[in-house]
C-alpha angles and dihedrals in degrees: 000000000000090000092052090050090050091050091050090051091050092049089051090051091049091050091049091050093048092049093048091047091051092049092047091045090055090048093048095048095044090049094047095047095044092048090051093047091050093050097042110030142042099211139133128242089250091058091051092050092048093049091049092049097043126087108268096203108135096015122139105265091203089077091055091047091051090052092051092047090051089057094054095095090051091046091051090054088048091052091051089049092052091045092051091048093048093049090049091051094049093047092049090052090059108024141039112221109186139165129200116232118203113178114162102308095336109104125174142152111231127201101228094198091053089048091051091049093049091048090052090052091049090048091052092051093048091046092054092046093051092044091053089051090049092050092048093048091048100044103020093233094167091048090054091047091050093050092048089053092055116083121230129206093198095118095044089055104035114015114110114202108220088219090061098058134058114255113187124193119220119257089248110042118215126210120246126224109184118183118192110199112205113245093344109164129166093239088084088075123086121270094249092064098039105280132108103240132098088233131027110257092179106045094148095051089045092054091045091055092046094051097043137031116303126159116223140187088219140026090269133052108320142130149184129331118243114217142165114331094011103066104091128056103265091041090051092049091050097045096044093050101037107025094237128104123234100265103143117148108270091240089062097046096100094095091180088068097042122093093214134029111216091333096183100054126091112219139198090258093055093051091050092045090055088053094054101265126150105226121206130176120196127190134158096227136059107305090211091066111115091353097287095139092048093050096049096042093049095043108051103351091258121191099236115210113186139156094290100044094046090047089053089050089059100248090136137004117290093239095049119114133154131173106327093351113303129004123245093258089069093036092059092050090052090048091055092053094045092048093051090051092049091048091057091068126077090229116100113241141214108206112187121180136178124208123209114185094097092054120126138294097059097310131260120290106217129184090267094056117108128212101226092122129055091223114081094210090052090056092047092049092047090050091050088051092053094045096052090046091052091047092051090048089054090049091052089060094054126093093238093058098086091054096046131089109211123206121187115193138169110227098216141326120285115288095208127058099249112130091351104065114142093009119129110252092224090059093052100090126186121247123250136172133169122204132187094016120204090200134061116283108248122234117271089252089065093046099048134060090017125156107213143138142212088273091069095063092076098072091027094061091050091049090049087058091054099260116147114224119197106235092003092252132110126172106332091324132102127209104253091204090064132075091250117116116235122242087252089058094045098043102021119254095258092050091049091048090050091054092047091054091057124088113267121199088194092056093049093047097046105032110019 
């Protein structure tokens, strides 16, 4: 009987140790990851949730490795915690270490090993509690949860279904070349032209915006604000081509498992497809990542050319891989070849491409990158600026150029802190420039001091191509070439962003 009682006590001690180790492990990992995210990125809790829930095929494993490395100190402390608990347990199995307490008239014999084990359990509980508070303070988890529990009527009041308005193509249809530049924000420019840097890391893009049509939030180089549901790549692609933010329920965010991606929305690609366009999307990474291939194929029947398909076509060796797949130097060469082939057909084309070298963390240093700046990201950004300028110069020498509207957009602001540390997120606007317009150039008053978001690019791109849009509104976006005020101007950007963050029954019913 005594042996059974002893065994039960030991089992109870083991259970207590396991529970305390699990609690402390959760605290250590949450603390390590959150500390790393705070130091490395400038992202929202929604972005973190989406990344965790999305298919990671084709993602840059270096980011995952960096996250694991950042957790090593916390994991070492965890290992010491487990070791101390195990030693305590083994000692208690064989020895009785007691101490007699005599305080006034209170006398008791205390098992010091049991006391140590209980204190470890208490320490684990307090650690997890404080870590949860730290995570919430850092990422505003409860604020996000509260907003998602509030219902919004934003879409009922302001969403314009593209099927409900008349969209008329011009008599002579122009091609579209849309270049999404990864993490390209206007803060990379120097302060004298509207940026936030001591020197201008994007002189070519600055000159391009000054010579052509670029919408700005100021009288200098500026751009669009990136808010909730538009501030990571897939969200930016979705919002700029469909006028809706990425606000799918978190449970449905694994687009690799979903049959349809935003099945209820009507996108830019679908409108162009109906008007006889050949849609093509080119990226240098895995097209499956974050559901990009699924979105473009289902919304406009795009020909999706990614790392794998271009490798199979023989554009680079089968065993070649750099960064997320291929660097932009190779991507631009592929783009040239694809464009020339598209231009041989009588069918108008929509060629959309996404660069990657300026992606977090730090950017990719390719063979074309210089070393004129001490900061690696500055060199990468300057190289990206030169490459897109050279590509556009090549385009200008081709026969298809005169019949092609060119749109150059940043997808979202940087998601790490390089070059943008201590800058207010609201002030970090996203780059835009429109070339070879098929519509009248608006007055300077309609190009400067504008309050607009990624959502507004959807009808604006169509208008730039010469399409006439009844009411000048599509989705939640407004045609910036028109006299209509954007929702950001009517409501205020922060108020609009607040409404987008809320839960919307309309959104779930129509798009999810």
